[in-house]
C-alpha positions as CSV (number, residue, x, y, z in Angstrom):
1,X,0.0,0.0,0.0
2,X,1.3,3.4,-0.8
3,X,2.2,5.8,1.9
4,X,-0.4,8.4,2.8
5,X,0.2,12.0,3.6
6,X,-1.9,13.7,6.3
7,X,-5.2,14.8,4.9
8,X,-5.4,18.6,4.9
9,X,-7.4,20.2,7.7
10,X,-10.0,21.7,5.4
11,X,-10.8,18.2,4.1
12,X,-11.5,16.9,7.6
13,X,-13.7,19.9,8.3
14,X,-15.7,19.3,5.1
15,X,-16.7,15.9,6.5
16,X,-18.5,17.7,9.4
17,X,-20.5,20.1,7.3
18,X,-24.2,19.2,7.1
19,X,-26.9,20.9,5.0
20,X,-30.4,21.6,6.3
21,X,-32.9,18.8,6.8
22,X,-30.1,16.2,7.1
23,X,-31.1,14.5,3.9
24,X,-28.1,15.7,2.0
25,X,-24.6,15.8,3.4
26,X,-21.4,17.2,2.0
27,X,-19.3,14.2,0.8
28,X,-15.7,13.7,-0.2
29,X,-14.0,10.6,-1.6
30,X,-10.4,9.5,-1.2
31,X,-8.7,7.4,-3.8
32,X,-5.6,5.3,-2.9
33,X,-3.8,2.5,-4.6
34,X,-1.3,-0.3,-4.2
35,X,1.6,0.3,-6.6
36,X,3.3,-3.1,-6.1
37,X,6.2,-4.1,-8.4
38,X,5.2,-5.9,-11.6
39,X,7.5,-7.7,-14.1
40,X,8.8,-5.1,-16.6
41,X,9.0,-7.9,-19.1
42,X,5.3,-8.7,-18.8
43,X,2.5,-7.9,-21.3
44,X,-0.4,-8.9,-18.9
45,X,0.7,-7.9,-15.4
46,X,-1.6,-7.7,-12.5
47,X,-1.8,-4.1,-11.3
48,X,-2.5,-3.0,-7.7
49,X,-5.9,-2.6,-6.0
50,X,-7.5,0.8,-6.5
51,X,-9.6,1.9,-3.5
52,X,-12.3,4.6,-3.1
53,X,-13.6,5.6,0.3
54,X,-16.4,8.2,0.6
55,X,-17.2,9.7,4.1
56,X,-20.1,11.9,5.0
57,X,-21.5,10.6,8.3
58,X,-24.8,8.7,8.4
59,X,-26.2,8.0,5.0
60,X,-22.9,8.2,3.3
61,X,-23.1,7.6,-0.5
62,X,-26.7,8.8,-0.7
63,X,-25.7,11.1,-3.6
64,X,-24.2,8.1,-5.6
65,X,-26.5,7.5,-8.6
66,X,-26.0,5.1,-11.5
67,X,-22.7,5.8,-13.1
68,X,-19.6,4.5,-14.7
69,X,-16.3,3.9,-13.0
70,X,-13.4,4.1,-15.5
71,X,-9.7,3.1,-15.3
72,X,-7.7,4.5,-18.2
73,X,-4.0,3.7,-18.1
74,X,-1.8,6.5,-19.4
75,X,1.3,6.9,-21.6
76,X,0.6,4.2,-24.1
77,X,0.1,1.4,-21.5
78,X,-2.9,-0.8,-22.6
79,X,-5.3,-2.9,-20.5
80,X,-4.6,-6.5,-21.3
81,X,-7.2,-8.5,-19.5
82,X,-8.8,-11.6,-21.1
83,X,-12.3,-11.2,-22.4
84,X,-15.0,-13.6,-23.5
85,X,-14.1,-13.6,-27.2
86,X,-17.5,-12.4,-28.5
87,X,-18.1,-9.1,-26.7
88,X,-15.9,-6.6,-24.9
89,X,-16.9,-8.0,-21.6
90,X,-14.0,-9.3,-19.5
91,X,-13.5,-12.9,-18.5
92,X,-14.3,-12.0,-14.9
93,X,-10.9,-11.2,-13.2
94,X,-11.3,-7.4,-13.2
95,X,-14.1,-6.6,-10.7
96,X,-15.4,-3.5,-8.9
97,X,-16.7,-4.2,-5.5
98,X,-19.1,-1.9,-3.5
99,X,-18.5,-1.8,0.2
100,X,-20.7,-0.5,3.0
101,X,-18.6,0.0,6.2
102,X,-16.3,-2.6,4.7
103,X,-19.0,-5.2,3.9
104,X,-19.7,-6.2,0.3
105,X,-22.8,-4.6,-1.0
106,X,-22.5,-5.3,-4.7
107,X,-20.1,-5.8,-7.6
108,X,-19.6,-5.2,-11.3
109,X,-17.4,-6.9,-13.9
110,X,-15.4,-4.7,-16.2
111,X,-15.5,-4.4,-19.9
112,X,-13.2,-2.9,-22.5
113,X,-14.1,0.5,-23.9
114,X,-11.6,2.6,-26.0
115,X,-8.6,0.9,-24.4
116,X,-9.9,1.5,-20.9
117,X,-11.8,-0.5,-18.3
118,X,-15.4,0.4,-17.6
119,X,-17.6,-0.7,-14.7
120,X,-21.3,0.1,-14.9
121,X,-22.8,0.5,-11.4
122,X,-26.3,0.8,-10.1
123,X,-27.1,3.1,-7.1
124,X,-26.2,1.3,-3.9
125,X,-29.1,0.5,-1.6
126,X,-29.9,3.0,1.1
127,X,-27.7,2.4,4.1
128,X,-27.0,3.8,7.5
129,X,-23.3,3.2,6.8
130,X,-20.9,5.9,7.8
131,X,-18.7,5.1,4.8
132,X,-19.3,3.8,1.3
133,X,-16.3,2.3,-0.4
134,X,-15.4,0.7,-3.7
135,X,-12.3,-1.3,-4.8
136,X,-11.2,-2.3,-8.2
137,X,-9.1,-5.4,-8.5
138,X,-7.8,-7.6,-11.2
139,X,-6.7,-5.0,-13.7
140,X,-4.0,-6.3,-16.1
141,X,-1.7,-4.0,-18.0
142,X,1.1,-4.2,-20.6
143,X,3.9,-3.3,-18.2
144,X,6.6,-3.7,-20.9
145,X,5.2,-0.6,-22.7
146,X,6.0,1.6,-19.7
147,X,9.7,1.6,-20.2
148,X,10.4,1.1,-16.5
149,X,8.3,4.2,-15.5
150,X,5.5,4.0,-13.0
151,X,2.2,2.9,-14.6
152,X,-0.5,5.5,-13.9
153,X,-4.2,5.5,-14.7
154,X,-6.8,8.2,-14.8
155,X,-9.7,7.1,-12.6
156,X,-13.2,8.4,-12.4
157,X,-16.1,7.3,-10.3
158,X,-19.1,8.9,-11.9
159,X,-19.0,12.6,-11.1
160,X,-17.7,12.2,-7.5
161,X,-15.0,14.6,-6.5
162,X,-11.8,12.8,-5.7
163,X,-8.9,13.4,-3.4
164,X,-5.7,11.4,-3.7
165,X,-4.0,9.7,-0.7
166,X,-0.3,10.6,-0.6
167,X,2.0,9.0,-3.1
168,X,-0.9,7.3,-4.9
169,X,-1.3,10.4,-7.1
170,X,1.1,11.3,-9.9
171,X,0.3,14.1,-12.3
172,X,-3.4,13.8,-11.7
173,X,-3.5,10.0,-12.0
174,X,-3.3,7.0,-9.7
175,X,-0.1,5.0,-9.6
176,X,-1.2,1.4,-10.1
177,X,2.0,-0.5,-10.7
178,X,5.8,-0.1,-10.7
179,X,7.5,-2.1,-13.5
180,X,10.7,-3.8,-12.2
181,X,12.9,-6.3,-13.9
182,X,11.5,-9.7,-12.8
183,X,14.5,-11.8,-14.0
184,X,18.2,-11.3,-13.5
185,X,20.6,-13.6,-15.3
186,X,24.3,-14.2,-14.4
187,X,27.0,-16.6,-15.6
188,X,28.9,-18.2,-12.8
189,X,31.7,-19.6,-15.0
190,X,33.7,-18.6,-18.1
191,X,32.2,-19.9,-21.4
192,X,33.0,-23.6,-22.1
193,X,36.0,-23.4,-24.5
194,X,37.9,-25.8,-26.6
195,X,39.6,-26.6,-29.9
196,X,38.0,-27.9,-33.0
197,X,40.3,-30.9,-33.2
198,X,40.4,-31.7,-29.5
199,X,37.4,-33.8,-28.4
200,X,35.8,-33.2,-25.1
201,X,33.2,-36.0,-24.6
202,X,32.8,-35.4,-20.9
203,X,32.0,-31.8,-21.5
204,X,32.5,-28.5,-19.8
205,X,29.8,-27.0,-17.5
206,X,28.7,-23.4,-17.4
207,X,26.4,-22.2,-14.6
208,X,23.5,-19.9,-15.6
209,X,22.0,-18.2,-12.6
210,X,18.3,-17.2,-12.8
211,X,17.4,-14.8,-10.0
212,X,14.1,-13.0,-9.2
213,X,14.3,-9.2,-9.5
214,X,11.8,-8.9,-6.6
215,X,10.0,-11.3,-4.3
216,X,7.2,-13.3,-6.1
217,X,8.5,-12.5,-9.6
218,X,8.5,-16.2,-10.3
219,X,4.8,-16.5,-9.3
220,X,1.8,-16.0,-11.5
221,X,-0.5,-13.5,-9.8
222,X,-4.3,-13.6,-10.0
223,X,-6.4,-15.8,-12.4
224,X,-3.9,-17.3,-14.9
225,X,-3.9,-19.8,-17.7
226,X,-0.5,-21.2,-16.8
227,X,2.3,-21.0,-14.3
228,X,5.5,-19.0,-14.8
229,X,8.0,-20.5,-17.2
230,X,11.6,-19.6,-17.9
231,X,12.8,-20.0,-21.5
232,X,16.5,-20.7,-22.3
233,X,17.1,-20.0,-26.0
234,X,20.4,-21.2,-27.6
235,X,21.9,-19.6,-30.8
236,X,25.0,-20.1,-32.9
237,X,26.0,-23.3,-31.1
238,X,28.9,-24.6,-33.3
239,X,28.2,-27.8,-35.3
240,X,28.9,-31.0,-33.5
241,X,28.5,-29.4,-30.0
242,X,25.9,-31.0,-27.8
243,X,24.1,-29.2,-24.9
244,X,22.8,-31.0,-21.8
245,X,20.8,-29.7,-18.9
246,X,19.0,-31.2,-15.9
247,X,15.3,-32.0,-15.9
248,X,15.0,-30.9,-12.3
249,X,17.8,-28.7,-11.3
250,X,18.7,-28.5,-7.6
251,X,18.3,-24.9,-6.5
252,X,20.1,-23.3,-3.6
253,X,16.8,-22.0,-2.4
254,X,14.9,-25.2,-1.6
255,X,11.5,-23.6,-1.9
256,X,12.2,-22.8,-5.6
257,X,11.6,-25.9,-7.8
258,X,11.8,-26.1,-11.6
259,X,10.9,-28.8,-14.0
260,X,11.9,-29.0,-17.7
261,X,9.1,-28.9,-20.3
262,X,9.5,-29.7,-24.0
263,X,8.0,-26.5,-25.4
264,X,5.0,-24.2,-25.3
265,X,2.5,-23.3,-27.9
266,X,1.1,-19.7,-28.2
267,X,-1.6,-20.3,-25.5
268,X,1.0,-21.6,-23.0
269,X,0.1,-25.3,-23.3
270,X,2.9,-27.8,-22.9
271,X,3.8,-29.4,-26.2
272,X,5.0,-32.9,-25.6
273,X,5.8,-34.6,-22.3
274,X,8.5,-33.9,-19.8
275,X,11.6,-35.4,-21.5
276,X,13.0,-38.6,-20.1
277,X,16.3,-38.0,-18.3
278,X,19.5,-39.9,-18.8
279,X,21.1,-41.7,-15.9
280,X,22.7,-38.5,-14.8
281,X,19.4,-36.7,-14.7
282,X,20.0,-34.6,-17.8
283,X,18.6,-34.4,-21.3
284,X,20.2,-33.2,-24.6
285,X,18.7,-30.0,-26.1
286,X,17.5,-30.5,-29.7
287,X,19.4,-28.1,-32.0
288,X,18.7,-27.2,-35.6
289,X,21.4,-25.1,-37.3
290,X,22.8,-24.2,-33.9
291,X,19.5,-23.0,-32.5
292,X,17.3,-24.6,-29.9
293,X,15.3,-24.0,-26.7
294,X,14.5,-25.4,-23.3
295,X,11.6,-24.4,-21.1
296,X,11.4,-24.7,-17.3
297,X,8.2,-24.4,-15.4
298,X,8.3,-22.9,-11.9
299,X,6.6,-25.7,-9.9
300,X,7.2,-24.2,-6.5
301,X,8.2,-20.8,-5.1
302,X,8.2,-18.7,-1.9
303,X,6.6,-15.4,-2.7
304,X,8.1,-13.7,0.3
305,X,11.7,-14.2,-0.6
306,X,13.9,-13.3,-3.6
307,X,14.9,-16.7,-4.9
308,X,17.5,-17.9,-7.4
309,X,18.6,-21.1,-9.1
310,X,21.7,-22.1,-11.1
311,X,21.1,-24.2,-14.2
312,X,24.2,-26.2,-15.1
313,X,24.7,-26.3,-18.9
314,X,27.1,-29.0,-20.1
315,X,28.7,-28.6,-23.6
316,X,30.5,-31.5,-25.2
317,X,32.0,-32.1,-28.6
318,X,34.0,-34.6,-30.7
319,X,34.4,-38.3,-30.0
320,X,34.5,-41.2,-32.4
321,X,30.8,-41.1,-33.2
322,X,30.4,-37.3,-33.1
323,X,29.9,-34.9,-36.0
324,X,32.7,-32.8,-37.2
325,X,33.0,-29.9,-34.8
326,X,32.6,-26.4,-36.1
327,X,34.0,-23.2,-34.8
328,X,32.3,-20.2,-33.3
329,X,30.8,-18.6,-30.3
330,X,27.5,-20.0,-29.0
331,X,25.1,-17.9,-26.9
332,X,22.2,-18.5,-24.5
333,X,19.5,-16.0,-23.7
334,X,17.1,-16.4,-20.8
335,X,13.6,-14.8,-20.5
336,X,10.1,-15.4,-19.2
337,X,7.8,-17.6,-21.3
338,X,5.6,-17.7,-23.2
339,X,6.5,-14.8,-25.4
340,X,3.7,-13.1,-27.2
341,X,3.2,-10.1,-29.5
342,X,-0.4,-9.6,-28.1
343,X,-0.3,-6.2,-26.2
344,X,-4.0,-5.6,-25.8
345,X,-7.0,-7.3,-24.2
346,X,-7.5,-10.7,-25.9
347,X,-9.6,-13.8,-25.5
348,X,-7.0,-16.5,-26.2
349,X,-3.6,-15.0,-25.4
350,X,-1.9,-16.7,-22.4
351,X,-1.9,-15.0,-19.0
352,X,0.7,-14.2,-17.9
353,X,2.6,-13.5,-21.1
354,X,5.8,-11.7,-21.9
355,X,7.5,-9.7,-24.6
356,X,10.2,-11.6,-26.6
357,X,13.8,-11.3,-25.6
358,X,15.9,-11.8,-22.5
359,X,19.3,-11.4,-21.1
360,X,22.0,-13.0,-23.2
361,X,25.4,-14.5,-22.4
362,X,28.2,-16.2,-24.2
363,X,28.1,-19.9,-23.4
364,X,30.6,-21.8,-25.5
365,X,33.6,-21.0,-27.7
366,X,35.2,-23.4,-30.1
367,X,38.3,-22.2,-31.9
368,X,40.3,-23.6,-34.8
369,X,43.1,-26.0,-33.9
370,X,45.9,-23.4,-34.0
371,X,49.4,-22.6,-33.2
372,X,50.7,-19.0,-32.8
373,X,54.3,-18.4,-33.7
374,X,56.3,-15.3,-32.7
375,X,59.2,-14.2,-34.9
376,X,60.8,-11.5,-32.6
377,X,62.8,-9.7,-35.3
378,X,62.5,-9.5,-39.1
379,X,63.9,-6.9,-41.5
380,X,63.9,-5.9,-45.1
381,X,66.2,-2.8,-44.9
382,X,69.8,-1.8,-45.5
383,X,70.3,-4.6,-48.0
384,X,69.0,-7.3,-45.6
385,X,65.9,-9.5,-46.0
386,X,64.3,-12.2,-43.9
387,X,63.2,-15.6,-45.0
388,X,60.4,-17.3,-43.0
389,X,59.8,-21.1,-43.0
390,X,56.7,-22.5,-41.2
391,X,56.4,-26.3,-41.1
392,X,53.1,-28.2,-40.4
393,X,54.5,-31.1,-38.4
394,X,51.1,-32.8,-37.7
395,X,52.3,-35.5,-40.0
396,X,54.5,-37.8,-37.9
397,X,55.3,-41.4,-36.9
398,X,53.2,-41.3,-33.7
399,X,49.7,-41.7,-35.2
400,X,48.8,-37.9,-34.8
401,X,45.8,-36.9,-36.8
402,X,47.0,-34.9,-39.8
403,X,45.7,-31.4,-40.0
404,X,45.8,-28.7,-42.7
405,X,45.1,-25.0,-42.5
406,X,46.2,-21.5,-43.6
407,X,48.4,-19.1,-41.6
408,X,47.6,-15.4,-41.0
409,X,50.7,-13.3,-40.9
410,X,50.5,-10.2,-38.7
411,X,53.1,-7.5,-39.1
412,X,54.1,-5.3,-36.1
413,X,56.6,-2.6,-36.7
414,X,56.8,0.1,-39.4
415,X,58.1,1.5,-42.6
416,X,60.7,4.2,-43.2
417,X,59.3,7.7,-42.4
418,X,56.8,6.3,-39.9
419,X,54.5,4.5,-42.4
420,X,52.0,1.9,-41.1
421,X,52.9,-1.7,-41.0
422,X,51.6,-3.9,-43.8
423,X,48.1,-5.4,-43.4
424,X,47.6,-9.0,-42.3
425,X,48.1,-11.6,-45.0
426,X,46.6,-15.1,-45.1
427,X,48.4,-17.9,-46.9
428,X,47.0,-20.8,-48.8
429,X,46.4,-24.0,-46.8
430,X,49.5,-25.8,-45.6
431,X,49.0,-29.5,-45.5
432,X,50.5,-31.8,-42.9
433,X,54.2,-32.5,-43.7
434,X,54.5,-29.3,-45.9
435,X,55.8,-25.8,-45.3
436,X,54.9,-22.2,-45.9
437,X,58.1,-20.4,-47.2
438,X,58.4,-16.7,-48.1
439,X,60.7,-13.7,-47.8
440,X,59.9,-10.2,-46.9
441,X,61.6,-8.9,-50.1
442,X,59.9,-11.3,-52.6
443,X,57.0,-12.9,-50.8
444,X,55.6,-16.1,-52.3
445,X,52.9,-15.6,-54.9
446,X,52.2,-19.3,-55.1
447,X,51.2,-19.3,-51.4
448,X,49.4,-15.9,-51.5
449,X,52.1,-13.9,-49.6
450,X,53.0,-10.5,-51.1
451,X,56.4,-8.8,-50.5
452,X,56.7,-6.2,-47.8
453,X,59.7,-4.0,-48.9
454,X,61.3,-1.8,-46.2
455,X,59.4,-3.4,-43.3
456,X,61.2,-4.0,-40.0
457,X,59.7,-5.3,-36.8
458,X,58.3,-8.6,-35.7
459,X,55.7,-11.1,-37.0
460,X,53.0,-13.2,-35.4
461,X,51.9,-16.2,-37.5
462,X,48.5,-17.6,-36.5
463,X,48.2,-21.0,-38.2
464,X,45.0,-23.0,-38.2
465,X,46.7,-26.3,-37.3
466,X,48.5,-27.7,-34.3
467,X,52.2,-28.5,-34.1
468,X,53.4,-25.6,-36.3
469,X,57.1,-24.7,-35.9
470,X,59.1,-22.0,-37.6
471,X,62.5,-20.7,-38.5
472,X,63.7,-17.2,-39.5
473,X,66.8,-16.5,-41.5
474,X,68.1,-12.9,-41.6
475,X,70.7,-12.3,-44.3
476,X,72.1,-9.9,-46.9
477,X,72.5,-12.7,-49.4
478,X,69.0,-13.7,-50.5
479,X,69.6,-14.9,-54.1
480,X,73.4,-14.2,-53.9
481,X,76.3,-15.2,-51.8
482,X,75.8,-13.7,-48.3
483,X,78.4,-11.9,-46.3
484,X,76.2,-12.2,-43.1
485,X,73.5,-14.7,-42.1
486,X,71.7,-15.3,-38.8
487,X,68.9,-17.8,-38.1
488,X,66.7,-18.6,-35.1
489,X,63.7,-20.8,-34.2
490,X,60.4,-19.0,-33.7
491,X,58.7,-19.0,-30.3
492,X,55.5,-20.8,-29.7
493,X,53.0,-18.6,-28.0
494,X,50.9,-20.7,-25.5
495,X,47.3,-19.8,-25.2
496,X,43.9,-21.3,-24.4
497,X,40.7,-20.9,-26.4
498,X,39.2,-17.5,-25.8
499,X,42.3,-16.2,-23.9
500,X,45.2,-14.0,-24.7
501,X,48.7,-15.4,-24.0
502,X,48.4,-17.8,-21.1
503,X,51.3,-16.4,-19.2
504,X,53.3,-19.7,-19.4
505,X,56.9,-19.5,-20.8
506,X,57.1,-18.8,-24.5
507,X,59.7,-21.2,-25.9
508,X,60.8,-22.8,-29.1
509,X,60.0,-26.2,-27.7
510,X,56.3,-25.7,-27.1
511,X,53.7,-26.9,-29.6
512,X,50.0,-26.1,-29.4
């Protein structure tokens, strides 16, 4: 309930004014409201109760004749209650109740009229009550349209003069709801990461934390057509990568329980049965072109506490029977379900329902099998040139799987006069047992490497195969008898997928 400010003294005095004969008495009516938090993601959120209290001593409410009570949300926020499908009459959740000294004396069901809610009332029976009150409950609104701002509604009760109680009033309207993010998503671990050529059949697990933005955000309020559901949507999962998750995750808050469902149709009905879990209690998500979804139903929740649950997602790839693993960054987004584009009163749309979308996180990263080589000094100045040899040593006598891939050559340094270093060049594929060979002065057109005259600095060679090794030869005798020659082995730069240099020692003897 919103806080109330002290009613001005002149209002209190007005309640004591009586007109001659005692038949008519001055009357004033106070409007207040509950502006409880609602899910900012929701398109059919249950707004707070609106209360009208009229005081005038004995016979209060005698002036109330037949009239309309209207609730008209402002700033583009629509009423989204369900209706009966054939008329504008609502399905029954939105109700205006007449109260005499707090006791129910009558009620009316709302209907949709020009985007607002209307209640048609008849004159209350004569009563000796000292107060006549009314309350409107069950109003649903498209909270997602409010942009996080308080949802207000212009309220009229016939021609009764209205006063507003405290913070319930904002710019001449009643505050009926406060949109608040109902779902917060966090990632407890780094994305699962690996190499295309290195199988990981056991898998790597990433924890996705789902947390209420406020107490009871995981509960469906009022008369609903389904419970709250949480949708995990996967996108861009690399080919050959499998995703497993539990049917019934164990939440740190024991009162919060979730159960996996196959999917939902537009009206919120479960499509298919709860999938059968493997021995470890998980199921594999069905993916098509790297996309798929999983839906959890909230089967238990404590509405008085902010609850959370971590969903372990296990990503695995490779193996003898697995598909060829692709490369890329796979993502997961989490939001409420079902998603719906219906943002007005509707007969069939699910309640609650939500706008599409959700918070997104990177979940898995698969990189090319690669080796990064560092050539600390190369030059093509003052009569010198540098020859580069990179060998693909994946062909060997130990049964290693032969790989092939191109090398990207990155130039770091400069040209005479402060000119920029050459752009990155990418070679043709280098097969296992073969070499990429070029010089800075001539390049190697057959392997797509152009010359870089007058460049001096260092090179990084990023080769899309493991077990690359390299040599550099600096000499003044490329093509002629040299007077000076110096050679060295390149350094292998250790790194893990998704990381920069790992911090381990860089050495000529390390192979990735």
